[in-house]
C-alpha positions in Angstrom: 0.0 40.2 21.8 -3.0 38.1 20.9 -6.4 38.9 22.3 -7.2 36.3 24.9 -10.4 34.3 25.1 -12.6 35.0 28.2 -11.3 32.0 30.3 -7.7 32.8 29.7 -8.3 36.5 30.3 -9.9 35.6 33.7 -6.6 34.1 34.7 -4.7 37.2 33.5 -6.9 39.4 35.7 -6.5 37.1 38.7 -2.8 36.8 38.3 -2.4 40.6 38.4 -4.4 40.9 41.7 -4.1 37.7 43.7 -1.0 37.4 45.8 0.7 34.8 48.1 -1.2 34.5 51.3 -4.6 35.7 49.9 -8.0 34.0 50.5 -9.9 33.2 47.3 -13.0 31.3 46.1 -13.6 29.0 43.1 -17.4 29.1 43.1 -17.7 26.5 40.4 -14.9 23.9 40.7 -15.7 21.8 37.6 -12.6 20.0 36.4 -10.3 22.0 38.8 -8.5 24.3 36.4 -9.3 27.4 38.3 -8.8 25.7 41.7 -5.3 24.6 40.7 -4.5 28.0 39.3 -5.7 29.7 42.5 -3.9 27.3 44.7 -0.6 28.1 43.0 -1.3 31.9 43.1 -2.0 32.0 46.9 0.7 29.6 47.8 1.0 27.6 51.0 0.0 30.5 53.3 -3.1 31.3 51.3 -6.5 29.6 51.2 -8.8 28.4 48.4 -12.4 27.5 49.0 -13.9 25.5 46.2 -17.6 24.7 45.6 -19.4 22.3 43.3 -22.8 20.5 43.4 -21.4 17.6 41.5 -19.6 15.0 43.5 -17.6 13.8 40.5 -16.2 17.4 40.1 -15.1 17.5 43.7 -13.5 14.0 43.5 -11.7 14.8 40.2 -10.4 18.1 41.5 -9.2 16.6 44.8 -7.2 13.9 42.9 -5.8 16.5 40.5 -4.6 18.7 43.5 -3.3 15.7 45.4 -1.3 14.6 42.3 0.4 18.1 42.1 0.8 18.5 45.9 -1.5 21.5 45.9 -4.3 20.3 48.2 -3.0 21.6 51.5 -4.3 25.1 51.1 -7.7 24.1 49.5 -11.0 23.3 51.1 -13.5 21.7 48.7 -17.2 21.6 49.4 -19.7 19.3 47.6 -22.5 21.9 47.8 -23.8 24.8 45.8 -22.1 28.2 45.7 -25.1 29.7 47.4 -23.6 28.4 50.6 -20.5 30.6 50.4 -21.8 32.9 53.1 -22.1 30.0 55.6 -18.9 28.2 54.7 -16.3 30.9 54.1 -14.8 32.6 57.1 -13.5 36.2 56.9 -12.8 38.4 54.0 -11.7 37.3 50.5 -9.4 38.8 47.9 -11.0 37.2 44.8 -13.5 34.8 43.5 -14.1 33.1 40.1 -17.3 31.6 38.6 -17.6 29.7 35.4 -21.4 29.6 34.8 -23.2 27.0 32.8 -22.6 23.3 33.0 -19.6 21.0 33.5 -18.2 20.2 30.0 -18.4 16.5 29.2 -20.9 15.9 31.9 -24.7 16.0 32.4 -25.9 19.2 30.6 -29.1 19.2 32.8 -27.0 20.1 35.8 -26.5 23.9 35.3 -25.9 27.0 37.4 -29.1 28.9 38.0 -29.8 32.6 38.4 -31.1 32.6 41.9 -28.3 30.6 43.5 -25.7 32.3 41.4 -26.9 35.8 42.5 -26.9 34.7 46.1 -23.3 33.5 45.7 -22.1 36.7 43.9 -23.7 38.8 46.6 -21.9 36.8 49.3 -18.6 37.2 47.5 -19.1 40.9 47.1 -20.0 41.2 50.9 -16.7 39.4 51.8 -14.5 41.1 49.2 -11.6 43.3 50.4 -10.9 46.7 48.8 -9.4 46.2 45.3 -10.5 42.6 45.4 -12.2 41.1 42.3 -15.0 38.7 41.4 -14.6 37.3 37.9 -17.5 35.6 36.2 -17.3 33.7 32.9 -20.8 33.3 31.5 -21.5 30.4 29.2 -25.1 30.9 28.0 -25.5 28.7 24.9 -27.6 26.1 26.6 -31.1 25.8 28.0 -31.4 28.2 31.0 -28.2 30.0 30.0 -29.8 33.2 28.5 -31.9 33.7 31.7 -28.8 33.4 33.9 -26.8 35.7 31.6 -29.5 38.3 31.8 -29.9 38.1 35.5 -26.1 38.3 36.2 -25.5 41.2 33.8 -28.5 43.1 35.1 -27.3 42.7 38.7 -23.8 43.8 37.8 -25.1 46.9 36.0 -27.1 47.8 39.1 -24.0 47.9 41.3 -23.1 51.4 42.7 -20.2 52.7 40.7 -18.7 54.4 43.8 -18.5 50.9 45.4 -17.7 48.7 42.4 -16.1 48.9 39.0 -17.6 46.5 36.6 -16.1 45.4 33.2 -17.6 43.3 30.5 -15.2 41.5 28.0 -16.5 39.5 25.0 -15.8 38.7 21.4 -18.7 40.2 19.5 -18.1 38.7 16.0 -18.0 35.0 16.9 -20.9 32.5 16.4 -22.2 30.0 19.0 -22.6 32.3 22.0 -19.0 33.3 22.9 -18.5 33.4 26.6 -18.8 36.8 28.4 -16.4 37.8 31.1 -17.5 40.1 33.9 -15.0 41.5 36.3 -16.3 43.3 39.5 -13.7 45.1 41.5 -14.4 46.6 44.9 -13.4 50.3 45.1 -11.9 52.2 48.0 -14.5 54.5 49.4 
């Protein structure tokens, strides 16, 4: 077995916990990789909610899903993930965030600590027992270190009786290797 990079490991974690019929969130749609992956995991009876502030990301992902006949169980929202609380009904089984900016796009459009924390809190409030919120933090850009610090500080503050939090990162690589945080809701 080869140690997986953070993004691939995020899919490994989700594939072990998400089942057909589940409700999940892609909080940062981007190019639609996670949205497509989640749509396949939850199947036709499941539901995927996807959020992105960039219209091009939503259009690209919609086309990608349509081309693969995967759009029937996906609702895409061209708005920030801070609106999850208002737009997602009922409990969720999982959520994924890729924090930073959309690769190959405008690097000035980035996720921000305040809206990201609002979205994480909304996901944790909606999360079912044993559900998981996965965050991949890209922080090698302007604003990235501040968001990384805020998200890690918040995750560390979570009550260990309510949540288990894991951090996964390569520590001997240059250029700010992504950090993966996984937050699982514990049974009380």
